[in-house]
C-alpha positions as a printed Julia matrix, in Angstrom:
144×3 Matrix{Float64}:
  33.69  -145.05  -127.03
  33.08  -145.19  -123.9
  33.27  -142.28  -121.43
  36.0   -142.52  -118.41
  35.17  -141.47  -115.3
  37.95  -139.92  -112.4
  41.61  -137.97  -112.97
  43.12  -139.66  -116.19
  46.51  -141.66  -115.34
  48.75  -139.42  -117.19
  47.96  -136.9   -114.34
  49.08  -139.56  -111.68
  52.47  -140.08  -113.67
  52.71  -135.9   -113.98
  52.56  -135.71  -109.97
  54.79  -138.71  -109.61
  57.44  -137.38  -111.6
  56.47  -134.09  -109.8
  56.98  -134.88  -106.16
  59.95  -137.24  -107.33
  62.11  -133.74  -108.54
  61.29  -132.02  -105.42
  62.22  -134.53  -103.27
  65.37  -134.87  -105.14
  66.05  -131.28  -105.44
  65.7   -131.42  -101.28
  68.14  -134.22  -100.85
  70.96  -132.59  -102.96
  70.35  -129.55  -101.31
  70.59  -131.08   -97.9
  73.28  -133.41   -99.1
  75.94  -130.4    -99.94
  75.26  -128.95   -96.43
  76.02  -131.72   -95.17
  79.0   -132.45   -96.79
  80.68  -129.35   -96.47
  80.02  -129.05   -92.5
  81.48  -132.29   -91.79
  84.31  -132.03   -94.84
  86.22  -129.71   -92.21
  88.14  -126.52   -93.28
  88.61  -125.09   -97.44
  91.38  -123.43   -98.36
  90.05  -119.89   -97.89
  89.14  -120.86   -94.03
  91.42  -120.67   -90.54
  92.61  -123.91   -89.25
  92.21  -123.88   -86.24
  95.13  -126.49   -84.18
  94.07  -126.41   -80.87
  90.99  -129.18   -81.01
  92.77  -131.38   -78.23
  95.6   -132.08   -79.4
  98.77  -130.58   -77.87
 101.94  -128.54   -79.46
 104.77  -130.72   -78.6
 107.99  -128.88   -77.74
 111.12  -130.21   -78.74
 111.86  -131.68   -74.96
 109.39  -133.56   -74.46
 110.24  -137.35   -75.51
 109.08  -139.02   -78.36
 107.6   -141.63   -76.05
 104.96  -139.7    -74.87
 103.93  -139.39   -78.34
 103.7   -142.43   -78.8
 101.45  -143.54   -75.64
  98.99  -140.55   -75.94
  98.49  -142.12   -79.91
  98.23  -145.26   -78.02
  95.49  -144.77   -75.58
  93.8   -142.7    -78.19
  93.76  -145.37   -80.16
  92.41  -147.7    -77.2
  89.97  -145.33   -75.8
  88.01  -146.06   -78.63
  88.09  -149.8    -78.78
  85.34  -151.86   -76.68
  87.58  -153.67   -73.78
  88.01  -156.79   -75.89
  89.48  -155.41   -78.48
  91.67  -153.65   -76.17
  92.9   -156.66   -74.62
  93.76  -157.8    -78.25
  95.13  -155.0    -79.42
  96.78  -153.77   -76.55
  99.54  -156.66   -76.56
 100.56  -156.41   -80.14
 100.96  -152.52   -79.75
 103.27  -153.89   -77.12
 104.92  -155.92   -78.8
 104.24  -156.49   -82.2
 104.77  -160.06   -83.87
 103.22  -161.96   -80.97
 102.01  -165.39   -82.13
  98.21  -165.87   -81.84
  98.86  -168.39   -79.11
 100.61  -165.55   -76.97
  98.04  -163.11   -77.66
  95.21  -165.84   -76.22
  97.26  -166.14   -73.12
  98.14  -162.99   -72.71
  94.28  -161.99   -73.23
  92.62  -165.16   -70.81
  90.46  -165.23   -74.22
  89.53  -168.5    -76.33
  90.92  -169.44   -79.64
  87.93  -169.14   -81.09
  87.21  -166.1    -79.2
  90.79  -164.42   -79.87
  90.87  -165.93   -84.17
  86.92  -163.58   -84.51
  88.44  -160.43   -82.59
  91.61  -160.48   -84.4
  89.53  -160.76   -87.94
  86.95  -158.05   -86.64
  90.67  -155.79   -86.19
  92.0   -156.49   -89.31
  88.92  -155.61   -91.24
  88.96  -152.47   -89.61
  92.8   -152.05   -90.68
  94.43  -152.23   -87.36
  96.93  -154.78   -87.59
  97.63  -157.71   -89.79
  98.49  -161.19   -89.46
 100.73  -163.4    -91.41
 100.86  -166.77   -91.47
 103.45  -168.75   -89.57
 102.9   -172.51   -89.14
  99.11  -173.72   -88.16
  99.34  -169.74   -86.27
  99.96  -166.33   -86.83
 102.2   -163.5    -86.05
 100.03  -160.54   -85.33
 101.24  -156.84   -85.74
 100.14  -153.4    -85.64
  99.19  -151.99   -88.96
 101.56  -149.18   -90.82
  98.62  -146.61   -90.23
  98.55  -147.95   -86.2
 102.29  -147.94   -86.28
 103.15  -144.6    -87.66
 100.24  -142.91   -85.23
 102.47  -144.13   -82.21
């Protein structure tokens, strides 16, 4: 039997397992803190409704709320997506051809932007002949 020089390989294995368990423990501890911080208030915590939303009185028209919701959605989007979504919100059921004329984009730019907005759930389209009719998603309509 020959003499083995250096550290035995089992110690490398045990060290690796130890380091992996320490990293996993730190991850679980940090993850719980992050999830609890971003999850919002729980049932035992008070809810603060004054985070930038105004309470509507009965004398304010519903149109005012629609315009605010529309502005909030459009403020979050880049300019090219605003130019596509705004006409759809104003008059649902536009065809892509009409939308191209209103936005002054090329066919491909309109198609690509509509596809991106559709993937993000802001609108949907229904085929009509060789084009599509574009409608805002139900969530977007309900928010208005």
